[in-house]
C-alpha positions as a LaTeX table, in Angstrom:
\begin{tabular}{lrrr}
\hline
Residue & $x$ (\AA) & $y$ (\AA) & $z$ (\AA) \\
\hline
Met1 & $-93.87$ & $-66.65$ & $-24.49$ \\
His2 & $-94.65$ & $-64.67$ & $-28.02$ \\
Thr3 & $-92.03$ & $-62.59$ & $-29.22$ \\
Leu4 & $-93.21$ & $-59.93$ & $-31.53$ \\
Leu5 & $-90.49$ & $-58.00$ & $-33.66$ \\
Val6 & $-91.85$ & $-54.45$ & $-34.83$ \\
Thr7 & $-90.28$ & $-52.99$ & $-37.77$ \\
Gly8 & $-91.10$ & $-50.79$ & $-40.80$ \\
Pro9 & $-89.54$ & $-48.32$ & $-43.35$ \\
Gly10 & $-88.11$ & $-45.43$ & $-41.53$ \\
Gly11 & $-90.24$ & $-42.60$ & $-39.93$ \\
Ala12 & $-93.48$ & $-45.02$ & $-40.18$ \\
Gly13 & $-93.77$ & $-44.97$ & $-36.56$ \\
Arg14 & $-92.44$ & $-47.78$ & $-35.11$ \\
Thr15 & $-91.99$ & $-47.16$ & $-31.75$ \\
Thr16 & $-95.21$ & $-45.68$ & $-31.25$ \\
Val17 & $-96.81$ & $-49.05$ & $-32.74$ \\
Ala18 & $-94.51$ & $-51.07$ & $-30.56$ \\
Ala19 & $-95.43$ & $-49.30$ & $-27.51$ \\
Ala20 & $-99.22$ & $-49.13$ & $-28.58$ \\
Thr21 & $-98.86$ & $-52.87$ & $-28.90$ \\
Ala22 & $-97.61$ & $-53.37$ & $-25.75$ \\
Ala23 & $-99.97$ & $-51.36$ & $-24.12$ \\
Ala24 & $-103.12$ & $-53.14$ & $-25.62$ \\
Ala25 & $-101.66$ & $-56.57$ & $-24.76$ \\
Ala26 & $-101.09$ & $-55.03$ & $-20.73$ \\
Arg27 & $-104.76$ & $-53.91$ & $-21.18$ \\
Ala28 & $-105.77$ & $-57.56$ & $-21.73$ \\
Gly29 & $-104.17$ & $-58.77$ & $-18.90$ \\
Gln30 & $-100.67$ & $-60.05$ & $-20.37$ \\
Arg31 & $-97.62$ & $-59.47$ & $-18.81$ \\
Val32 & $-95.48$ & $-57.38$ & $-21.28$ \\
Leu33 & $-92.06$ & $-56.68$ & $-21.61$ \\
Leu34 & $-91.01$ & $-53.77$ & $-24.16$ \\
Leu35 & $-87.76$ & $-53.93$ & $-25.37$ \\
Ser36 & $-86.60$ & $-50.40$ & $-27.05$ \\
Gly37 & $-83.17$ & $-49.65$ & $-28.77$ \\
Asp38 & $-83.85$ & $-45.68$ & $-28.02$ \\
Pro39 & $-81.13$ & $-44.34$ & $-25.82$ \\
Ala40 & $-82.14$ & $-42.93$ & $-22.45$ \\
Pro41 & $-82.54$ & $-39.34$ & $-22.11$ \\
Cys42 & $-79.76$ & $-37.62$ & $-20.38$ \\
Gly43 & $-80.09$ & $-37.59$ & $-16.54$ \\
Asp44 & $-82.79$ & $-40.09$ & $-16.55$ \\
Pro45 & $-82.81$ & $-41.41$ & $-12.99$ \\
Ala46 & $-83.99$ & $-44.72$ & $-13.84$ \\
Glu47 & $-80.85$ & $-45.63$ & $-15.81$ \\
Pro48 & $-77.91$ & $-47.22$ & $-13.92$ \\
Gly49 & $-74.95$ & $-45.09$ & $-13.74$ \\
Gly50 & $-76.87$ & $-41.95$ & $-14.16$ \\
Pro51 & $-75.95$ & $-38.48$ & $-12.50$ \\
Gly52 & $-75.27$ & $-39.04$ & $-8.72$ \\
Glu53 & $-74.80$ & $-42.90$ & $-8.92$ \\
Pro54 & $-71.48$ & $-44.11$ & $-8.07$ \\
Gly55 & $-69.65$ & $-44.75$ & $-11.50$ \\
Gly56 & $-71.98$ & $-42.47$ & $-13.24$ \\
Pro57 & $-70.79$ & $-40.40$ & $-16.25$ \\
Gly58 & $-71.78$ & $-37.07$ & $-14.61$ \\
Arg59 & $-74.45$ & $-36.36$ & $-17.26$ \\
Leu60 & $-76.58$ & $-33.45$ & $-16.73$ \\
Ala61 & $-80.64$ & $-33.36$ & $-16.81$ \\
Glu62 & $-81.62$ & $-30.32$ & $-18.96$ \\
Pro63 & $-84.88$ & $-28.44$ & $-17.73$ \\
Gly64 & $-87.54$ & $-29.00$ & $-20.22$ \\
Arg65 & $-85.60$ & $-31.77$ & $-22.30$ \\
Pro66 & $-87.71$ & $-33.71$ & $-24.67$ \\
Ala67 & $-87.83$ & $-37.38$ & $-23.19$ \\
Asp68 & $-87.26$ & $-40.54$ & $-25.70$ \\
Pro69 & $-90.20$ & $-41.53$ & $-27.50$ \\
Val70 & $-91.17$ & $-44.62$ & $-25.27$ \\
Thr71 & $-91.00$ & $-42.35$ & $-22.06$ \\
Ala72 & $-92.88$ & $-39.79$ & $-23.69$ \\
Leu73 & $-95.77$ & $-42.13$ & $-24.60$ \\
Ala74 & $-95.71$ & $-44.64$ & $-21.61$ \\
Gly75 & $-95.20$ & $-41.75$ & $-19.02$ \\
Ala76 & $-93.03$ & $-41.53$ & $-15.70$ \\
Pro77 & $-91.58$ & $-44.66$ & $-14.26$ \\
Ala78 & $-94.22$ & $-46.19$ & $-11.79$ \\
Gly79 & $-91.82$ & $-47.71$ & $-9.52$ \\
Ala80 & $-88.15$ & $-48.68$ & $-9.23$ \\
Pro81 & $-85.95$ & $-50.51$ & $-11.88$ \\
Val82 & $-86.35$ & $-54.22$ & $-11.79$ \\
Glu83 & $-84.30$ & $-56.88$ & $-13.13$ \\
Val84 & $-86.38$ & $-58.93$ & $-15.33$ \\
Ala85 & $-83.72$ & $-61.28$ & $-16.56$ \\
Pro86 & $-80.03$ & $-61.62$ & $-15.79$ \\
Gly87 & $-78.13$ & $-58.81$ & $-17.38$ \\
Leu88 & $-81.49$ & $-56.71$ & $-18.41$ \\
Thr89 & $-83.12$ & $-54.30$ & $-16.38$ \\
Ala90 & $-86.56$ & $-52.92$ & $-16.90$ \\
Val91 & $-88.87$ & $-50.04$ & $-15.77$ \\
Pro92 & $-92.48$ & $-50.30$ & $-14.86$ \\
Ala93 & $-94.35$ & $-47.76$ & $-16.69$ \\
Gly94 & $-97.94$ & $-47.34$ & $-18.20$ \\
Gly95 & $-98.84$ & $-50.95$ & $-17.19$ \\
Ile96 & $-95.96$ & $-52.50$ & $-18.81$ \\
Leu97 & $-92.00$ & $-53.04$ & $-18.19$ \\
Val98 & $-89.76$ & $-50.95$ & $-20.59$ \\
Ala99 & $-86.06$ & $-52.28$ & $-21.10$ \\
Arg100 & $-83.58$ & $-50.12$ & $-22.83$ \\
Val101 & $-80.38$ & $-51.44$ & $-24.93$ \\
Asp102 & $-77.44$ & $-49.90$ & $-23.94$ \\
Ser103 & $-75.32$ & $-50.68$ & $-26.85$ \\
Gly104 & $-72.43$ & $-48.47$ & $-25.61$ \\
Gly105 & $-71.99$ & $-50.25$ & $-22.35$ \\
Glu106 & $-72.41$ & $-53.40$ & $-24.27$ \\
Phe107 & $-69.65$ & $-52.38$ & $-26.68$ \\
Arg108 & $-67.03$ & $-51.60$ & $-23.97$ \\
Ala109 & $-67.59$ & $-54.37$ & $-21.69$ \\
Glu110 & $-67.56$ & $-56.81$ & $-24.66$ \\
Leu111 & $-64.12$ & $-55.38$ & $-25.87$ \\
Ala112 & $-62.62$ & $-54.98$ & $-22.19$ \\
Ala113 & $-63.36$ & $-58.86$ & $-21.91$ \\
Leu114 & $-61.75$ & $-59.37$ & $-25.33$ \\
Gln115 & $-58.73$ & $-57.50$ & $-24.28$ \\
Glu116 & $-58.29$ & $-59.62$ & $-21.02$ \\
Arg117 & $-58.31$ & $-62.89$ & $-22.82$ \\
Gly118 & $-56.02$ & $-61.80$ & $-25.23$ \\
Ser119 & $-53.51$ & $-60.15$ & $-22.56$ \\
Ala120 & $-50.68$ & $-62.50$ & $-23.41$ \\
Leu121 & $-50.90$ & $-61.90$ & $-27.18$ \\
Leu122 & $-51.03$ & $-57.98$ & $-26.64$ \\
Gly123 & $-48.37$ & $-58.01$ & $-24.36$ \\
Met124 & $-46.14$ & $-59.72$ & $-26.54$ \\
Leu125 & $-46.92$ & $-57.06$ & $-28.88$ \\
Gly126 & $-46.24$ & $-54.35$ & $-26.68$ \\
Ser127 & $-49.50$ & $-53.12$ & $-26.86$ \\
Arg128 & $-51.43$ & $-50.93$ & $-24.24$ \\
Pro129 & $-55.04$ & $-51.90$ & $-23.30$ \\
Leu130 & $-57.62$ & $-49.53$ & $-23.81$ \\
Gly131 & $-59.47$ & $-48.16$ & $-20.86$ \\
Ala132 & $-63.28$ & $-48.27$ & $-20.86$ \\
Glu133 & $-63.41$ & $-44.68$ & $-20.57$ \\
Glu134 & $-61.61$ & $-44.51$ & $-24.09$ \\
Leu135 & $-64.06$ & $-46.68$ & $-25.84$ \\
Thr136 & $-66.53$ & $-45.13$ & $-28.42$ \\
Glu137 & $-68.95$ & $-47.93$ & $-29.96$ \\
Leu138 & $-68.31$ & $-48.61$ & $-33.61$ \\
Pro139 & $-70.99$ & $-48.84$ & $-36.11$ \\
Gly140 & $-72.84$ & $-51.87$ & $-35.89$ \\
Ala141 & $-72.65$ & $-52.10$ & $-32.31$ \\
Glu142 & $-76.29$ & $-51.39$ & $-31.75$ \\
Gln143 & $-77.58$ & $-54.44$ & $-33.66$ \\
Phe144 & $-75.27$ & $-56.76$ & $-31.70$ \\
Ala145 & $-76.58$ & $-54.88$ & $-28.40$ \\
Leu146 & $-80.00$ & $-55.79$ & $-29.48$ \\
Leu147 & $-79.62$ & $-59.09$ & $-30.42$ \\
Arg148 & $-78.05$ & $-59.95$ & $-26.89$ \\
Ala149 & $-80.68$ & $-58.17$ & $-25.05$ \\
Leu150 & $-83.47$ & $-60.12$ & $-27.37$ \\
Arg151 & $-81.91$ & $-63.25$ & $-25.88$ \\
Arg152 & $-81.87$ & $-62.01$ & $-22.25$ \\
Ala153 & $-85.59$ & $-60.99$ & $-22.75$ \\
Ala154 & $-86.67$ & $-64.14$ & $-24.28$ \\
Ala155 & $-85.35$ & $-65.99$ & $-20.75$ \\
Ala156 & $-87.54$ & $-63.39$ & $-18.65$ \\
Pro157 & $-89.74$ & $-65.45$ & $-16.17$ \\
Gly158 & $-93.35$ & $-64.70$ & $-15.94$ \\
Thr159 & $-93.71$ & $-62.78$ & $-19.38$ \\
Asp160 & $-96.55$ & $-63.32$ & $-21.75$ \\
Leu161 & $-95.27$ & $-61.36$ & $-24.64$ \\
Val162 & $-91.78$ & $-59.41$ & $-25.56$ \\
Val163 & $-92.45$ & $-56.59$ & $-28.17$ \\
Val164 & $-89.24$ & $-55.63$ & $-29.60$ \\
Asp165 & $-88.76$ & $-51.99$ & $-31.27$ \\
Leu166 & $-86.56$ & $-53.01$ & $-34.06$ \\
Pro167 & $-84.38$ & $-50.38$ & $-36.44$ \\
Pro168 & $-85.89$ & $-49.67$ & $-39.76$ \\
Leu169 & $-86.96$ & $-52.53$ & $-41.85$ \\
His170 & $-83.81$ & $-53.04$ & $-44.03$ \\
Gln171 & $-81.41$ & $-52.89$ & $-41.04$ \\
Ala172 & $-83.66$ & $-54.96$ & $-38.84$ \\
Leu173 & $-83.53$ & $-57.84$ & $-41.29$ \\
Ala174 & $-80.11$ & $-57.49$ & $-41.64$ \\
Ala175 & $-79.64$ & $-57.96$ & $-37.77$ \\
Leu176 & $-82.03$ & $-60.76$ & $-37.50$ \\
Ala177 & $-79.96$ & $-62.59$ & $-40.16$ \\
Leu178 & $-76.53$ & $-61.95$ & $-38.31$ \\
Pro179 & $-76.84$ & $-64.74$ & $-36.05$ \\
Gly180 & $-76.85$ & $-67.57$ & $-38.73$ \\
Gln181 & $-74.38$ & $-66.00$ & $-40.90$ \\
Leu182 & $-71.71$ & $-65.25$ & $-38.37$ \\
Arg183 & $-72.00$ & $-68.87$ & $-36.98$ \\
Arg184 & $-71.44$ & $-69.85$ & $-40.68$ \\
Tyr185 & $-68.24$ & $-67.62$ & $-40.76$ \\
Leu186 & $-67.04$ & $-68.87$ & $-37.47$ \\
Ala187 & $-67.38$ & $-72.50$ & $-38.44$ \\
Arg188 & $-65.32$ & $-71.85$ & $-41.67$ \\
Leu189 & $-62.85$ & $-69.57$ & $-40.31$ \\
Leu190 & $-62.51$ & $-71.62$ & $-36.99$ \\
Pro191 & $-63.53$ & $-75.16$ & $-37.56$ \\
Ala192 & $-64.10$ & $-76.96$ & $-34.53$ \\
Glu193 & $-62.14$ & $-80.16$ & $-35.57$ \\
Arg194 & $-58.93$ & $-77.90$ & $-35.55$ \\
Gln195 & $-59.05$ & $-78.00$ & $-31.58$ \\
Ala196 & $-58.26$ & $-81.45$ & $-31.77$ \\
Ala197 & $-54.35$ & $-80.29$ & $-31.92$ \\
Arg198 & $-54.32$ & $-78.47$ & $-28.76$ \\
Ala199 & $-51.92$ & $-81.05$ & $-27.11$ \\
Leu200 & $-49.68$ & $-79.67$ & $-29.69$ \\
Arg201 & $-49.85$ & $-75.92$ & $-28.88$ \\
Pro202 & $-47.22$ & $-76.05$ & $-25.84$ \\
Val203 & $-44.66$ & $-77.63$ & $-28.10$ \\
Leu204 & $-45.26$ & $-75.36$ & $-30.56$ \\
Ala205 & $-45.20$ & $-72.50$ & $-28.35$ \\
Gln206 & $-41.58$ & $-73.52$ & $-27.10$ \\
Leu207 & $-40.55$ & $-73.94$ & $-30.73$ \\
Ala208 & $-41.66$ & $-70.62$ & $-31.65$ \\
Gly209 & $-40.63$ & $-68.96$ & $-28.75$ \\
Val210 & $-44.01$ & $-66.94$ & $-28.19$ \\
Pro211 & $-47.20$ & $-67.73$ & $-26.79$ \\
Met212 & $-49.77$ & $-69.36$ & $-28.83$ \\
Pro213 & $-53.00$ & $-67.55$ & $-28.86$ \\
Ala214 & $-55.13$ & $-70.36$ & $-30.53$ \\
Gln215 & $-56.61$ & $-71.40$ & $-27.01$ \\
Trp216 & $-58.07$ & $-68.33$ & $-26.19$ \\
Leu217 & $-59.23$ & $-67.71$ & $-29.78$ \\
Tyr218 & $-61.02$ & $-70.74$ & $-29.92$ \\
Glu219 & $-62.70$ & $-70.43$ & $-26.45$ \\
Ala220 & $-63.97$ & $-67.24$ & $-27.46$ \\
Ala221 & $-65.34$ & $-68.50$ & $-30.77$ \\
Ala222 & $-67.23$ & $-71.25$ & $-28.85$ \\
Arg223 & $-68.65$ & $-68.78$ & $-26.65$ \\
Trp224 & $-69.70$ & $-66.29$ & $-29.57$ \\
Asp225 & $-71.14$ & $-69.52$ & $-31.34$ \\
Glu226 & $-73.28$ & $-70.40$ & $-28.22$ \\
Glu227 & $-74.60$ & $-66.96$ & $-27.84$ \\
Leu228 & $-75.45$ & $-66.77$ & $-31.28$ \\
Ala229 & $-77.02$ & $-69.93$ & $-31.39$ \\
Ala230 & $-79.28$ & $-69.01$ & $-28.60$ \\
Val231 & $-80.54$ & $-65.68$ & $-30.70$ \\
Gln232 & $-80.79$ & $-67.70$ & $-33.68$ \\
Arg233 & $-83.10$ & $-70.26$ & $-31.88$ \\
Ile234 & $-85.15$ & $-66.87$ & $-30.68$ \\
Val235 & $-85.55$ & $-65.57$ & $-34.08$ \\
Glu236 & $-86.31$ & $-69.09$ & $-35.72$ \\
Ala237 & $-88.97$ & $-69.91$ & $-32.92$ \\
Asp238 & $-92.46$ & $-70.89$ & $-33.81$ \\
Thr239 & $-93.39$ & $-68.12$ & $-31.14$ \\
Thr240 & $-91.73$ & $-65.45$ & $-32.82$ \\
Ser241 & $-93.26$ & $-63.30$ & $-35.56$ \\
Leu242 & $-93.01$ & $-60.05$ & $-37.35$ \\
Arg243 & $-95.19$ & $-56.83$ & $-37.41$ \\
Leu244 & $-94.58$ & $-54.27$ & $-39.94$ \\
Val245 & $-95.55$ & $-50.97$ & $-39.74$ \\
Ala246 & $-96.16$ & $-48.65$ & $-42.65$ \\
Glu247 & $-97.69$ & $-45.04$ & $-43.64$ \\
Pro248 & $-100.16$ & $-45.91$ & $-46.68$ \\
Gly249 & $-98.71$ & $-44.17$ & $-49.80$ \\
Pro250 & $-96.67$ & $-44.68$ & $-52.89$ \\
Ala251 & $-93.45$ & $-44.35$ & $-50.98$ \\
Ala252 & $-94.19$ & $-47.22$ & $-48.59$ \\
Asp253 & $-95.09$ & $-49.69$ & $-51.27$ \\
Ala254 & $-91.61$ & $-50.52$ & $-52.58$ \\
Ser255 & $-90.23$ & $-50.73$ & $-48.97$ \\
Leu256 & $-92.85$ & $-53.04$ & $-48.01$ \\
Arg257 & $-92.41$ & $-55.29$ & $-50.87$ \\
Thr258 & $-88.58$ & $-55.69$ & $-50.35$ \\
Gly259 & $-88.98$ & $-56.10$ & $-46.71$ \\
Leu260 & $-91.75$ & $-58.73$ & $-47.20$ \\
Leu261 & $-89.30$ & $-60.47$ & $-49.87$ \\
Gly262 & $-86.48$ & $-60.24$ & $-47.27$ \\
Ala263 & $-88.79$ & $-61.76$ & $-44.63$ \\
Ala264 & $-89.88$ & $-64.87$ & $-46.85$ \\
Leu265 & $-86.10$ & $-65.30$ & $-47.41$ \\
Leu266 & $-85.16$ & $-65.55$ & $-44.04$ \\
Gln267 & $-88.30$ & $-67.56$ & $-43.15$ \\
Leu268 & $-89.63$ & $-64.91$ & $-40.75$ \\
Pro269 & $-93.30$ & $-65.14$ & $-40.61$ \\
Val270 & $-95.21$ & $-61.70$ & $-40.79$ \\
Gly271 & $-98.18$ & $-61.72$ & $-38.25$ \\
Gly272 & $-99.70$ & $-58.70$ & $-40.05$ \\
Ile273 & $-99.24$ & $-55.06$ & $-41.08$ \\
Val274 & $-100.12$ & $-51.89$ & $-39.24$ \\
Ala275 & $-101.25$ & $-48.94$ & $-41.34$ \\
Asn276 & $-100.24$ & $-46.21$ & $-39.43$ \\
Arg277 & $-101.51$ & $-42.74$ & $-39.39$ \\
Met278 & $-104.74$ & $-43.15$ & $-41.21$ \\
Val279 & $-106.83$ & $-40.07$ & $-41.49$ \\
Pro280 & $-110.75$ & $-39.98$ & $-41.06$ \\
Gln281 & $-112.80$ & $-40.90$ & $-43.90$ \\
Ala282 & $-115.51$ & $-38.73$ & $-45.17$ \\
Ser283 & $-113.91$ & $-35.48$ & $-44.44$ \\
Pro284 & $-115.75$ & $-32.45$ & $-45.92$ \\
Asp285 & $-112.42$ & $-31.15$ & $-46.67$ \\
Pro286 & $-111.53$ & $-32.25$ & $-50.26$ \\
Trp287 & $-107.89$ & $-32.58$ & $-49.76$ \\
Leu288 & $-108.39$ & $-34.76$ & $-46.71$ \\
Ala289 & $-110.92$ & $-36.74$ & $-48.23$ \\
Gly290 & $-108.50$ & $-37.50$ & $-51.08$ \\
Leu291 & $-105.62$ & $-38.22$ & $-48.96$ \\
Ala292 & $-108.08$ & $-40.78$ & $-46.92$ \\
Ala293 & $-109.18$ & $-42.48$ & $-50.11$ \\
Glu294 & $-105.44$ & $-42.88$ & $-51.12$ \\
Gln295 & $-104.36$ & $-44.49$ & $-47.89$ \\
Glu296 & $-107.38$ & $-46.72$ & $-48.00$ \\
Lys297 & $-106.67$ & $-47.89$ & $-51.68$ \\
His298 & $-102.86$ & $-48.63$ & $-50.49$ \\
Ala299 & $-104.03$ & $-50.43$ & $-47.48$ \\
Ala300 & $-106.59$ & $-52.59$ & $-49.36$ \\
Arg301 & $-103.88$ & $-53.55$ & $-51.95$ \\
Trp302 & $-101.44$ & $-54.56$ & $-48.94$ \\
Ala303 & $-104.20$ & $-56.88$ & $-47.56$ \\
Ala304 & $-105.19$ & $-58.30$ & $-51.00$ \\
Asp305 & $-101.42$ & $-58.88$ & $-51.97$ \\
Thr306 & $-99.94$ & $-60.29$ & $-48.87$ \\
Gly307 & $-103.16$ & $-62.24$ & $-47.55$ \\
Arg308 & $-102.35$ & $-60.68$ & $-44.20$ \\
Pro309 & $-104.32$ & $-58.69$ & $-41.82$ \\
Val310 & $-103.83$ & $-54.81$ & $-42.10$ \\
Val311 & $-105.02$ & $-53.00$ & $-38.97$ \\
Pro312 & $-105.48$ & $-49.16$ & $-39.56$ \\
Leu313 & $-104.10$ & $-47.07$ & $-36.68$ \\
Pro314 & $-105.65$ & $-43.48$ & $-36.66$ \\
His315 & $-104.07$ & $-40.21$ & $-37.13$ \\
Leu316 & $-104.47$ & $-38.18$ & $-33.95$ \\
Gly317 & $-103.86$ & $-34.94$ & $-35.59$ \\
Arg318 & $-100.78$ & $-34.55$ & $-33.62$ \\
Ala319 & $-97.59$ & $-36.57$ & $-32.55$ \\
Pro320 & $-98.72$ & $-39.19$ & $-30.02$ \\
Arg321 & $-97.42$ & $-37.97$ & $-26.38$ \\
Gly322 & $-98.34$ & $-39.19$ & $-23.36$ \\
Pro323 & $-100.15$ & $-42.00$ & $-21.58$ \\
Glu324 & $-103.51$ & $-40.74$ & $-22.80$ \\
Asp325 & $-102.68$ & $-40.73$ & $-26.60$ \\
Leu326 & $-101.08$ & $-44.32$ & $-26.10$ \\
Ala327 & $-104.17$ & $-45.21$ & $-24.35$ \\
Leu328 & $-106.27$ & $-43.99$ & $-27.49$ \\
Leu329 & $-104.25$ & $-45.95$ & $-29.83$ \\
Ala330 & $-104.18$ & $-48.94$ & $-27.81$ \\
Gly331 & $-107.89$ & $-49.33$ & $-27.94$ \\
Thr332 & $-107.64$ & $-50.02$ & $-31.75$ \\
Ala333 & $-109.32$ & $-53.04$ & $-32.76$ \\
Gly334 & $-106.87$ & $-55.64$ & $-34.32$ \\
Leu335 & $-103.92$ & $-54.39$ & $-32.68$ \\
Leu336 & $-103.59$ & $-56.91$ & $-29.80$ \\
Pro337 & $-101.12$ & $-59.60$ & $-31.21$ \\
Gly338 & $-102.79$ & $-62.95$ & $-31.86$ \\
Thr339 & $-101.23$ & $-66.38$ & $-32.11$ \\
Pro340 & $-97.86$ & $-66.24$ & $-34.39$ \\
Pro341 & $-98.42$ & $-67.66$ & $-37.78$ \\
Ala342 & $-96.63$ & $-70.81$ & $-38.75$ \\
Arg343 & $-93.09$ & $-70.78$ & $-40.06$ \\
Arg344 & $-93.12$ & $-71.86$ & $-43.81$ \\
Asp345 & $-90.88$ & $-74.70$ & $-44.62$ \\
Trp346 & $-89.27$ & $-74.88$ & $-48.01$ \\
Ala347 & $-90.66$ & $-78.37$ & $-49.32$ \\
Val348 & $-88.57$ & $-80.60$ & $-51.49$ \\
Glu349 & $-91.26$ & $-82.25$ & $-54.09$ \\
Asp350 & $-90.03$ & $-85.49$ & $-55.59$ \\
Arg351 & $-90.73$ & $-85.68$ & $-59.33$ \\
Arg352 & $-88.10$ & $-88.26$ & $-60.42$ \\
Ala353 & $-91.09$ & $-90.49$ & $-61.78$ \\
Glu354 & $-92.69$ & $-87.67$ & $-63.80$ \\
Asp355 & $-89.89$ & $-85.44$ & $-64.82$ \\
Gly356 & $-86.59$ & $-87.16$ & $-63.36$ \\
Val357 & $-86.01$ & $-84.03$ & $-60.80$ \\
Leu358 & $-86.22$ & $-82.90$ & $-57.35$ \\
Val359 & $-87.78$ & $-79.64$ & $-56.87$ \\
Trp360 & $-87.10$ & $-77.28$ & $-53.75$ \\
Ala361 & $-90.03$ & $-74.88$ & $-53.61$ \\
Val362 & $-88.99$ & $-71.56$ & $-51.99$ \\
Pro363 & $-91.79$ & $-68.77$ & $-51.36$ \\
Leu364 & $-90.77$ & $-65.76$ & $-52.44$ \\
Pro365 & $-93.81$ & $-63.67$ & $-52.61$ \\
Gly366 & $-93.60$ & $-60.18$ & $-54.46$ \\
Ala367 & $-90.15$ & $-61.36$ & $-56.29$ \\
His368 & $-89.66$ & $-60.62$ & $-59.90$ \\
Lys369 & $-87.05$ & $-62.56$ & $-62.09$ \\
Arg370 & $-84.67$ & $-59.95$ & $-62.33$ \\
Asp371 & $-84.36$ & $-59.51$ & $-58.40$ \\
Leu372 & $-83.15$ & $-63.14$ & $-58.18$ \\
Asp373 & $-79.75$ & $-65.04$ & $-58.29$ \\
Leu374 & $-78.62$ & $-68.40$ & $-57.52$ \\
Val375 & $-75.05$ & $-69.88$ & $-56.86$ \\
Arg376 & $-74.32$ & $-73.44$ & $-55.58$ \\
Arg377 & $-71.19$ & $-73.94$ & $-53.56$ \\
Gly378 & $-70.54$ & $-77.40$ & $-52.30$ \\
Asp379 & $-73.49$ & $-78.38$ & $-49.95$ \\
Glu380 & $-74.78$ & $-74.80$ & $-49.89$ \\
Leu381 & $-76.79$ & $-72.59$ & $-52.19$ \\
Leu382 & $-76.67$ & $-68.76$ & $-52.24$ \\
Ile383 & $-80.14$ & $-67.11$ & $-53.02$ \\
Ala384 & $-80.27$ & $-63.39$ & $-53.64$ \\
Ala385 & $-83.45$ & $-61.75$ & $-53.70$ \\
Gly386 & $-83.25$ & $-58.15$ & $-54.31$ \\
Pro387 & $-80.86$ & $-56.53$ & $-51.85$ \\
His388 & $-81.16$ & $-59.55$ & $-49.40$ \\
Arg389 & $-78.91$ & $-62.88$ & $-49.47$ \\
Arg390 & $-78.98$ & $-65.68$ & $-47.80$ \\
Ile391 & $-76.55$ & $-69.08$ & $-47.74$ \\
Val392 & $-78.46$ & $-72.17$ & $-46.80$ \\
Ser393 & $-77.49$ & $-75.83$ & $-46.19$ \\
Leu394 & $-79.04$ & $-78.23$ & $-48.85$ \\
Pro395 & $-81.17$ & $-80.75$ & $-47.53$ \\
Ser396 & $-79.40$ & $-84.15$ & $-47.67$ \\
Ala397 & $-81.33$ & $-85.55$ & $-50.47$ \\
Leu398 & $-80.43$ & $-82.36$ & $-52.95$ \\
Arg399 & $-76.72$ & $-82.68$ & $-52.15$ \\
Arg400 & $-76.30$ & $-85.38$ & $-54.29$ \\
Cys401 & $-77.96$ & $-83.61$ & $-57.08$ \\
Thr402 & $-76.83$ & $-80.90$ & $-59.52$ \\
Val403 & $-78.76$ & $-77.78$ & $-60.13$ \\
Thr404 & $-80.34$ & $-77.93$ & $-63.48$ \\
Gly405 & $-82.75$ & $-75.06$ & $-63.64$ \\
Ala406 & $-85.16$ & $-72.43$ & $-61.64$ \\
Ala407 & $-88.40$ & $-70.90$ & $-62.55$ \\
Leu408 & $-90.42$ & $-68.16$ & $-60.40$ \\
Thr409 & $-94.25$ & $-68.78$ & $-60.67$ \\
Asp410 & $-96.73$ & $-67.54$ & $-58.48$ \\
Gly411 & $-94.45$ & $-66.20$ & $-56.00$ \\
Thr412 & $-92.64$ & $-69.43$ & $-55.60$ \\
Leu413 & $-89.05$ & $-70.12$ & $-56.55$ \\
Arg414 & $-88.82$ & $-73.61$ & $-57.75$ \\
Ile415 & $-85.23$ & $-74.80$ & $-58.11$ \\
Arg416 & $-84.84$ & $-78.24$ & $-60.18$ \\
Phe417 & $-82.20$ & $-80.69$ & $-58.96$ \\
Thr418 & $-81.19$ & $-83.73$ & $-60.96$ \\
Pro419 & $-79.96$ & $-86.77$ & $-59.23$ \\
Asp420 & $-76.15$ & $-87.21$ & $-59.82$ \\
Pro421 & $-75.91$ & $-90.85$ & $-61.00$ \\
Ala422 & $-72.68$ & $-91.39$ & $-59.47$ \\
Leu423 & $-73.97$ & $-90.46$ & $-56.09$ \\
Trp424 & $-77.66$ & $-91.59$ & $-56.40$ \\
Pro425 & $-78.40$ & $-95.27$ & $-55.71$ \\
Asp426 & $-80.17$ & $-97.19$ & $-58.60$ \\
Arg427 & $-83.93$ & $-97.59$ & $-57.93$ \\
Pro428 & $-84.91$ & $-101.22$ & $-58.24$ \\
\hline
\end{tabular}
């Protein structure tokens, strides 16, 4: 299964490109699941718990209300909702399966479960549990719900391609980095080896006279780590790649450069760039002809600077709406995703014979020296590249070395490590 993550600067048309990509793959005979973060329109009959259903919130559909972007493009549902994976329901439309992320429902269910597990501690404090109807999702809940839906979508049997409509570029990269970051936090704050003292907890509870919450806390941490690890495996899999969407022009240049830098830092392979809303060339209108030339110039520079294919998606002269417009965009040459590009490893070069050092080569295309920062903490290295940060574990050979310098050459950060004589064995 190929997982294609679609993102780009805000307003670049990510949802349109994600839907067109899914439609192009379905036209080629692939079984496609489109995962959308757009909320369902009020009164959508395809949504569980809608008006008229048991337990529904009683939302009212408004005549003539605008549909959400995916529904507007794919058209009306072609059948009843189906469960494509445990906990993930999708609706057939336009030859693809469309699944929406219910971040509010995910947040309420998770918080209710957390309250239930911590009921002893809450009771001791005299707290009253919150009811599901009282809960309103907090900022950041959308990212967690999207990651959980991604894990479920990757387990959908009989699916060839999963297209994920991600948030804007910066938020998308932050969300994709979350699993690894949170697992590191959990390991530091609740180390697994502390669970070895679980036999003492009943004694400590009797001495203290209060129930000890550590057991359920560690169990919850273990469950979270398992879920995060599953998402991290999907993000880092060889079958996962990014597709960036941007409207060619000066405003998109800086966003794309920063986004490509963040993707390189996270080792997320970018399969290509979609230059969206390209106006026709050779227009008799001087203004349109100038705009077309400007767009072509930026698109050509993106291809030259990144070495990645740039797919031009035409401007339809209107906002895409309806299956007919989606079919026009889906027929664009090059839109059908190919084999995901290989994930680039960070190689360790042994230059002890020549220079007495080991060099860790970190590809960061488009980076400038002023964007970079390095901090060594124990066996970990924090790398900051512009607004993006990542903490990585050092390879075993480099843990016995000290950082003695770094240089950025030809888009690669080369970090020099000098072996520590006290830790490095003497060579014969």
